C-alpha positions in Angstrom: 30.0 -34.2 3.4 33.3 -32.3 3.0 35.7 -31.5 0.1 37.6 -34.7 0.7 34.5 -36.5 -0.7 34.5 -34.4 -3.8 34.0 -36.1 -7.2 32.6 -34.7 -10.4 29.5 -36.9 -10.4 28.5 -35.9 -6.9 29.3 -32.2 -7.6 27.2 -32.3 -10.8 24.3 -33.7 -8.9 24.7 -30.9 -6.3 24.0 -28.3 -9.0 20.7 -30.0 -10.1 18.6 -28.3 -7.4 19.7 -24.9 -8.7 18.7 -26.0 -12.3 15.4 -27.0 -10.9 14.9 -23.6 -9.4 15.8 -21.8 -12.6 13.7 -24.2 -14.6 10.6 -23.6 -12.5 11.0 -19.8 -12.8 12.1 -19.5 -16.4 10.3 -22.4 -17.9 7.1 -21.7 -15.9 7.2 -18.1 -17.0 7.5 -19.0 -20.7 4.7 -21.6 -20.4 2.4 -19.2 -18.6 3.2 -16.5 -21.1 2.1 -18.7 -24.0 -1.1 -19.4 -22.1 -1.9 -15.7 -22.0 -1.2 -15.0 -18.3 -0.5 -11.3 -17.4 3.0 -10.8 -16.2 3.8 -14.5 -16.5 7.2 -14.4 -14.8 5.7 -12.9 -11.7 3.1 -15.6 -11.3 5.4 -18.2 -9.7 6.8 -17.0 -6.4 10.6 -17.4 -6.4 10.6 -18.5 -2.7 8.2 -21.3 -3.6 10.3 -22.4 -6.5 13.4 -22.4 -4.3 11.5 -24.4 -1.6 10.8 -27.1 -4.2 14.5 -27.0 -5.2 15.5 -27.6 -1.6 13.2 -30.6 -1.2 14.8 -32.0 -4.4 18.2 -31.3 -3.0 17.5 -33.2 0.2 16.2 -36.1 -1.8 19.2 -36.4 -4.2 22.2 -35.2 -2.1 24.4 -37.8 -0.4 24.3 -38.3 3.4 21.7 -39.0 6.0 18.6 -36.8 6.3 19.9 -35.4 9.6 23.2 -34.4 8.0 21.5 -32.6 5.2 19.1 -30.8 7.4 21.9 -29.8 9.7 23.8 -28.4 6.8 20.7 -26.5 5.5 19.9 -25.0 8.9 23.5 -23.8 9.4 23.4 -22.2 6.0 20.2 -20.4 6.8 21.6 -19.2 10.1 24.9 -18.0 8.6 26.1 -14.7 10.2 26.2 -12.9 6.8 22.6 -14.1 6.0 21.2 -12.9 9.4 22.9 -9.5 9.1 21.6 -9.2 5.6 18.1 -10.1 6.7 18.1 -7.5 9.6 19.5 -4.8 7.3 16.8 -5.5 4.7 14.0 -5.3 7.3 15.3 -2.0 8.6 15.7 -0.6 5.0 12.1 -1.7 4.2 10.8 -0.1 7.4 12.6 3.2 6.7 11.3 3.3 3.2 7.7 2.8 4.3 7.9 5.3 7.2 9.4 8.0 4.9 6.7 7.4 2.3 3.9 7.4 4.9 5.0 10.8 6.3 5.0 12.3 2.8 8.6 12.0 1.8 8.0 10.3 -1.6 5.3 12.8 -2.7 7.6 15.7 -1.7 10.5 14.3 -3.7 8.3 13.8 -6.8 6.5 17.2 -6.6 9.7 19.1 -5.8 11.2 17.7 -9.0 8.1 18.3 -11.2 7.8 21.9 -9.9 11.2 22.9 -11.3 11.3 20.9 -14.6 11.1 23.1 -17.7 8.4 21.7 -20.0 10.9 21.2 -22.8 13.0 19.0 -20.5 10.3 16.6 -19.5 12.0 13.4 -20.5 15.4 14.0 -19.0 13.7 15.6 -16.1 11.6 12.6 -15.4 14.8 10.5 -15.6 16.6 12.7 -13.1 13.6 12.7 -10.6 13.5 8.9 -10.8 17.3 8.7 -10.3 17.1 11.0 -7.2 14.1 9.2 -5.8 15.5 5.7 -6.2 18.8 6.9 -4.7 16.9 8.1 -1.7 14.6 5.1 -1.2 16.8 2.4 -2.6 14.1 0.7 -4.6 13.7 0.5 -8.4 10.2 -1.1 -8.1 9.1 1.5 -5.6 10.3 4.3 -7.8 8.7 2.8 -10.9 5.4 2.4 -9.1 5.4 5.9 -7.8 6.4 7.7 -11.0 5.0 5.3 -13.7 1.4 6.7 -13.9 2.6 10.3 -13.6 5.1 9.8 -16.5 2.5 8.0 -18.6 0.0 10.8 -18.2 2.5 13.5 -18.9 3.8 11.6 -22.0 0.3 11.5 -23.5 -0.4 15.1 -22.8 2.8 16.4 -24.3 2.8 14.2 -27.3 5.9 12.3 -26.3 7.1 8.9 -27.5 5.5 7.1 -24.6 7.9 4.1 -24.6 10.8 6.5 -24.2 9.4 8.4 -21.2 8.5 5.1 -19.6 12.0 3.9 -20.2 13.3 7.1 -18.6 11.4 6.3 -15.4 12.8 2.7 -15.2 16.3 3.9 -16.2 16.3 6.4 -13.4 14.9 3.7 -11.0 18.0 1.6 -11.7 20.3 4.5 -10.9 19.4 4.1 -7.2 18.9 0.4 -7.3 22.5 0.1 -8.3 24.0 3.0 -6.4 21.9 3.7 -3.3 23.6 2.7 0.0 20.3 1.3 1.2 19.2 -0.7 -1.8 19.0 -4.5 -1.8 21.9 -4.6 -4.3 24.2 -2.6 -2.1 23.3 -4.5 1.0 23.8 -7.9 -0.6 27.1 -7.1 -2.4 28.5 -5.4 0.6 27.8 -8.4 2.8 29.1 -10.8 0.2 32.5 -9.1 0.0 32.6 -7.9 3.6 32.9 -4.2 2.8 31.1 -1.0 3.8 28.4 0.0 1.2 30.0 3.4 1.0 33.3 1.8 -0.1 31.5 0.3 -3.1 29.6 3.6 -3.8 32.9 5.5 -4.1 33.9 3.4 -7.1 30.4 2.8 -8.5 29.5 6.5 -8.4 32.0 7.4 -11.1 30.5 5.0 -13.6 26.9 5.8 -12.5 27.3 9.6 -12.8 28.9 9.4 -16.2 26.2 7.1 -17.4 23.5 9.3 -16.0 24.9 12.4 -17.7 25.1 10.6 -21.1 21.5 9.2 -20.5 20.1 12.6 -19.8 21.7 14.0 -23.0 20.2 11.2 -25.1 16.8 11.6 -23.5 17.0 15.4 -24.2 17.8 14.7 -27.9 15.3 11.9 -28.6 12.6 12.8 -26.0 11.5 16.4 -26.9 7.8 17.0 -26.7 5.7 17.7 -29.8 3.7 20.3 -27.8 4.8 22.2 -24.7 2.4 21.6 -21.8 2.6 22.9 -18.3 3.2 20.2 -15.7 0.8 20.3 -12.8 2.8 19.5 -9.7 1.4 19.0 -6.3 2.6 20.6 -3.1 5.9 19.6 -1.4 7.8 20.2 1.8 11.5 20.2 2.1 11.0 19.3 5.7 9.6 15.9 4.6 12.8 15.1 2.7 15.0 15.4 5.8 14.8 11.6 6.7 16.4 10.7 3.3 19.2 13.2 3.8 19.8 12.0 7.3 20.1 8.4 6.2 22.3 9.2 3.2 24.7 11.4 5.2 24.9 8.8 7.9 25.7 6.0 5.5 28.2 8.1 3.6 29.9 8.9 6.9 30.4 5.2 7.4 28.1 4.8 10.4 26.6 1.4 11.3 23.7 0.6 9.0 21.7 -0.6 12.0 22.2 2.8 13.7 21.6 4.8 10.5 18.4 3.1 9.4 17.0 3.0 12.9 17.7 6.7 13.4 16.1 7.3 10.0 12.9 5.5 11.1 12.8 7.6 14.3 13.4 10.9 12.4 10.7 9.9 9.8 8.3 9.1 12.6 9.0 12.4 14.4 8.4 14.5 11.3 5.2 12.5 10.6 4.0 13.3 14.1 4.8 17.0 13.6 3.1 17.4 10.2 0.2 15.3 11.3 0.6 12.5 8.7 1.4 9.9 11.3 0.5 8.9 14.8 2.0 6.2 16.9 -0.3 3.5 15.5 0.2 4.5 11.8 4.0 4.8 12.4 4.0 1.3 13.8 1.9 0.0 10.9 4.3 1.6 8.4 7.2 -0.2 10.1 5.4 -3.5 10.0 4.5 -3.0 6.3 8.1 -2.2 5.5 9.1 -5.5 7.2 6.4 -7.4 5.2 7.5 -5.8 1.9 11.0 -7.3 2.4 9.7 -10.8 3.1 10.3 -12.0 -0.4 14.0 -11.0 -0.4 14.4 -12.2 3.2 13.0 -15.6 2.4 15.2 -15.9 -0.7 18.3 -15.0 1.3 17.5 -17.5 4.0 16.6 -20.4 1.7 19.5 -19.7 -0.7 21.8 -19.6 2.2 20.8 -23.0 3.3 20.9 -24.5 -0.2 24.2 -22.9 -1.0 25.8 -24.5 2.1 24.5 -27.9 1.1 25.7 -27.4 -2.5 29.2 -26.3 -1.3 29.5 -29.3 1.0 28.5 -31.6 -1.9 31.3 -30.0 -4.1 29.1 -27.8 -6.3 31.2 -24.6 -5.8 34.4 -26.5 -6.5 32.9 -27.8 -9.8 31.7 -24.4 -10.8 35.1 -22.9 -10.1 36.9 -25.6 -12.0 34.7 -24.9 -15.1 35.0 -21.1 -14.8 38.8 -21.2 -14.4 39.1 -22.6 -17.9 38.2 -19.2 -19.2 39.8 -17.0 -16.5 43.5 -16.3 -16.8 44.0 -13.1 -14.8 42.4 -10.4 -12.8 40.6 -8.7 -15.7 39.1 -11.9 -17.0 38.0 -12.7 -13.5 36.1 -9.4 -13.3 34.5 -10.2 -16.7 33.7 -13.6 -15.4 31.9 -12.2 -12.3 29.9 -9.9 -14.6 28.9 -12.8 -16.9 27.9 -15.1 -14.0 25.7 -12.7 -12.3 24.2 -11.5 -15.6 23.3 -15.1 -16.6 21.8 -15.8 -13.2 19.7 -12.7 -13.4 18.5 -13.5 -16.9 17.4 -16.9 -15.5 15.6 -15.8 -12.3 14.6 -12.2 -13.4 15.5 -10.8 -10.0 18.7 -9.0 -9.5 18.9 -9.4 -5.8 18.2 -13.1 -6.0 20.9 -13.4 -8.7 23.4 -11.7 -6.5 22.6 -14.0 -3.6 22.8 -17.1 -5.7 26.2 -16.2 -7.2 27.7 -14.7 -4.0 29.9 -17.7 -3.2 31.3 -17.9 -6.7 32.0 -14.1 -6.9 33.6 -14.1 -3.5 35.9 -17.0 -4.4 36.9 -15.4 -7.7 37.8 -12.2 -5.8 40.0 -14.2 -3.4 41.6 -16.4 -6.0 42.5 -13.7 -8.5 43.0 -10.8 -6.0 40.2 -8.7 -7.3 39.7 -6.0 -4.8 36.4 -6.8 -3.0 35.2 -3.2 -3.6 35.7 -3.8 -7.3 34.0 -7.2 -7.1 31.0 -5.7 -5.3 30.7 -2.9 -7.9 30.9 -5.2 -10.9 28.4 -7.8 -9.7 26.0 -5.1 -8.5 26.2 -3.2 -11.8 25.6 -6.2 -14.0 22.8 -7.6 -11.9 21.1 -4.2 -12.6 22.2 -4.0 -16.3 20.7 -7.3 -17.2 17.6 -6.8 -15.1 17.0 -3.5 -16.8 17.1 -5.1 -20.2 14.8 -8.0 -19.5 11.4 -7.6 -21.1 10.1 -10.0 -18.5 11.8 -8.2 -15.6 9.6 -7.0 -12.8 10.3 -3.2 -13.3 9.5 -3.2 -17.0 6.5 -5.4 -16.6 5.2 -3.1 -13.8 5.5 0.1 -15.8 3.9 -1.5 -18.8 1.0 -2.5 -16.6 0.8 1.1 -15.2 0.6 2.4 -18.7 -2.6 0.4 -19.1 -0.8 -2.2 -21.2 -0.8 0.2 -24.1 3.0 -0.2 -24.4 4.5 -3.6 -24.7 7.6 -4.4 -22.5 9.7 -5.1 -25.6 9.0 -1.5 -26.8 10.6 -0.1 -23.7 13.8 -2.1 -23.6 15.5 -0.4 -26.6 15.3 2.9 -24.8 16.9 1.8 -21.5 19.9 4.0 -22.1 21.1 4.2 -18.5 21.7 0.5 -18.0 23.3 0.3 -21.4 25.7 3.1 -20.7 26.4 1.7 -17.2 27.4 -1.6 -18.6 29.7 0.0 -21.2 31.4 2.3 -18.7 31.9 -0.5 -16.2 33.5 -2.8 -18.8 35.8 0.1 -19.8 36.8 0.5 -16.1 38.0 -3.1 -16.1 40.6 -2.2 -18.8 41.1 1.4 -17.9 40.8 1.8 -14.1 39.6 5.4 -14.2 37.2 4.8 -11.2 39.8 3.2 -8.8 41.1 6.3 -7.1 39.7 5.3 -3.7 41.2 1.9 -4.1 44.6 3.3 -4.9 44.4 5.6 -1.9 43.4 2.8 0.4 44.7 -0.5 -0.8 43.3 -3.9 0.2 45.4 -5.9 2.6 44.8 -9.5 1.7 46.5 -10.8 4.9 43.8 -9.1 7.0 41.1 -9.2 4.3 40.3 -5.5 4.7 41.4 -2.1 3.4 44.4 -0.6 5.2 42.2 2.2 6.7 40.2 -0.3 8.7 43.3 -2.1 10.1 45.0 -1.3 13.4 48.4 -2.8 12.7 49.6 -2.4 16.3 46.8 -4.5 17.7 46.0 -6.5 14.6 42.3 -5.6 15.0 40.1 -4.9 12.0 37.2 -2.4 12.1 33.9 -3.9 11.1 32.3 -3.2 7.7 29.6 -1.0 9.3 26.7 -3.4 9.6 
């Protein structure tokens, strides 16, 4: 079960389980949609679909049952997968602790307090952007702000699909850029970089896109009547855990240390303001772990399936097909964007799409000398861009449901300006490297597979990527 046994027939068969996985998710969603199910693409759990695909793989792959199971287990226990799992658990725990001690309410109410009524739509977008950047979750941001935005939109006579799109657009700002988002964690581990190294490049495109988006929402989202926004109370004290985590991450500290410290700080503030005690703090941590189970299961199962697929020659077959269209570094970057985008359109989950395509994007990065920080940026961006434009994506389906199903998902998609601008600015950066200043100042050394700033050339040691 090694590359020496590679042949096209075996390699093609190795890809069939992935097609089974996609077929169950995409085909099942379409069928359930025609049958009238609510949020049809969310009815079939991705981990269950993947489990079925793994059973199929074990049945059709070459080799003994023990060889295939051994390969699967080694893939599940891969170092990168385990580190990713632990980071996801800690990120989930921090998010739930910070929410339980009043952090989310304070962020939302602080923003609503200072939004001028005439700037409701761009203001909602900016609140969502800040909140998602702080908590690292597009779905969490959408759930927290969706009902508020819907209520404000009706009162102010706004175009409701536009203000709902403003919420989801802002939610994708943090989903793409936050150092504690699933997207950042997965792309950083895939390319063995620090999340902050990706953020330095990504922030340029993200901020430009956010500014353009706010301008568009200001122009097209003006209220027909000026209404005063009723904001609740807030405490800047409650926002401290987010600031602590963001500063620690940007300083390049270990994610395990940063997130653990954030959980402790959030708990301490909760004890002080009376919103938490030891039992509720522990419950919030556990709920945060539980909230990450879907992503964790996907990561573990895909890790196992990916290893089996690689050993059967699937990665080599994919690369041989892709290389027909890739001639240089720029086309390799476009290829990464296309691959992760297609995967996301198929599975409707940007994190799962990044995990599924991680081997291919990493190999393209090495083969065509695409700086891993660029590769992580491009794949993370386009996973979010496509996800933000899917009418059957979780975030748009969620906010449509929060709007009492009075707005169809397809009505929201045309107003998703942030992900549209983000895709455009990122494609431009491939041809005009305006965002690569940090790369130019700290070039990647391919002999050590790390940026020069993390290499001790006297000892030959390489500093870890911060996990």
